[in-house]
Phi, psi and omega in degrees: 000142179281134174264316181242105181283339179297320183243006177066038181267129183266166176301319180298320179295319179297316179298321179296317178294323178295318178295331180278357174120358177285116187254348183229160176303326179295320178291324175297316179300320179295327183281325187216008179075354181301130179091001184262354180259274182274337179082002182294340183262356186299317180295324177295318178296318177301316180295321179294321181286330179064198181243025181289176180295143178252112182303320181294320180295319178298320178296317179298317181298323181290330183279340184273136174292156181305136178086352180280153177262128181303133178088358179245113185263328186219160178295152179275138181303135180093348178244111181293147177288149175289135183279000000 
């Protein structure tokens, strides 16, 4: 069954991308464009992904030291680090 008729993306394709680590509709969109045209399929994609554990998110959390913000490696110029 088609999930995204704008780009011809099927339910099977969305599931395959999810199994490969796409945990959010935005990550699915990056993988196959689903949800980037009219947006009518985004809620369906959200429902398919559910609220289960995201393996990629768990890996990121394990790599970050306590109190760190995921995706931020160094202080931004002009903003002093907290002592």
